[in-house]
N, C-alpha and C positions, 0 to 999 in steps of 0.2 A: 559601277562607280558609286551608285546610291547605296548599295550593300556595304561597300567599303566605308562610307561615311557613317552609316549606322553602326558598323563594327567599331570604328574609332570612337564614336560617341559613347557607346556602351562601355568600351574599354576605359575611357576617360572618367565616366561616372563611377565605375568600380574602383578605380585607383583613388579618386577623390574621396569616396566613402571610406575606403580602408585607411587613408591618411588621416581623415577626420576622426575615425574611431581610435586610431593609435594616438592621435594628439589628445583626445579627451581622456583616454585611459591613463595618460601620464599624470594627470592632475587629480584623479579620483583617489580618495583614501578613506579608510574607515577607522575611527578612533573609538575605543571603549576605555573608560576609566572609572575608578571609584574613589578618586581623591576628593578630599573636602577642603574647602577654603574658609578662612575666617577673616573677619574685618578687624583691624586694629582698634583697640578700645581707647577712647578719648576721655580722660578724666582731668577736669579743670574746675576748681572751686574757689569761690570768694567766701571767706569766713570773717565775719565781724568779730573783733577781739574786745575793743573797749571804746567808750565814749566819755569824754570829760567836757563839761561846760563850765568855763571860768574856774577850772581846777577841781570841780566836784564831779564825781562819777555819776553817770546816768544809766538807766536801764535801756538796753538796746531794743527790746520788744519787737514790734513789727514796723518800727519807724520812729523817727524823732520829731518832736515839735517843740521849739523853743521860742521864747519871746526875747529877742536880742535887742541890745541897745549899743550905742557907740562905746567902744572899749571892750566888748565881749569877744570871747574866743571859744570856738568849738574844736576839740581835738579828737579825731576818729582814727583808730588804729585797726587795720584789717590785714588778713593774710591771703595770699594766693597760693594754692597747693596743687600738686599733680597726683594726688591720691585721695581715696575716700574711706580708708579703713579696710575695705575688702578688695579693692581693685587699684591697680597702678596704671598711670598713663602709659600708652604704648607708642606714641608718636611725638616727634619734636614739634613744639608749639612756640609761637611768639605772640606776645600780647602788648596792648597799649592801654594806658589808663588816662581817662579824661574826666574833667569835672564839668557838668552842665548845670544850668540853672533855668528855672521857669518862673516867671514869664520870660525873662532874659537876664543876662549877667549884670545889667545896669540898674535894675529896680532898687537894689540896696547897694551901698558902697562896700561890698565884701571882697576880700582877697582870698584866693585859694592857693595853697601850697601843698604839693604831694612830695614827701621825702621817703626814699627807701631806707630801711634800717641797715642795709648792707650793700655790697657791690654785686650786681647780678649781670650775667652775660647779656650784652645788647648788640643790636645789629647796626648801630650808628645812625638810625633814622628815627629814634624815639621808641622803637619796639624792643621788648625784652624777651629773651628766650627762657623757656622752662622745659627741662628735659624729660626723659622717659626711662633712664637706666636706674636712677635712685630717687627716693622720695625727696621732694624739694618743697621748702616753704619760703616764700618771699613775703616779707612784712613791710607794710607801708603805713605812713601816718599822713592823714589829711588834716591840715589846719585851715579853718575858716575864721577869718578875723574881720571885725568891724573896727576901723581906725577910730581912735578916741576923738580926733579932730573933725571927723565927718558928722557934724551935728547940723541937721537941716530939718525944719518942720515938715517938709514934703515927704520925708521917709516915715512919718507917723502913720500907722495902720497899714503899711505896705507889707506884703508877704512875698516870700521867695522860696521855692522848692529847689533843693540841691540834689543832684544825682551823681553818683560815681559810676561812670560807664567804662566797662572793661571789654575791649574787643580782642578776641583770640582767634588765630588762624593756624592751620597746620602748615609747617614748612615743607616744601617739596623736597 
């Protein structure tokens, strides 16, 4: 009887091992390939076009510094493009433009208005699409105005730095 149990045990182990080997062999595979993959190129540029302070042109240089008073207006025109002369954007992007100020928006009584020069495709939440099939140029004008009525001695000597922030993300 003991010999029979040993025989069954050996038989069971052999069957288990062969089933396991067959099971593992079903999932084993070898791949060899020489394909190459490339990452899509992202091209998104902000290009300053012109700046006018109270109707007079200014040099863009590396930044602007103006001494503004009530009634003054700064007009800054810039472009957003999806090419750089050599390369073209290869993914669909969406972007959002914001104006930020430091130390904060209330240091001087300035109003900021960004106006597009045309109609650009939007997603309905404030973001604008820029494509990848053709070269696209989106032109915007930022107007920074100090209302003539806002005359208060506490504004004398105050400074405020204004930033144009452009957030861009790839659309899935």
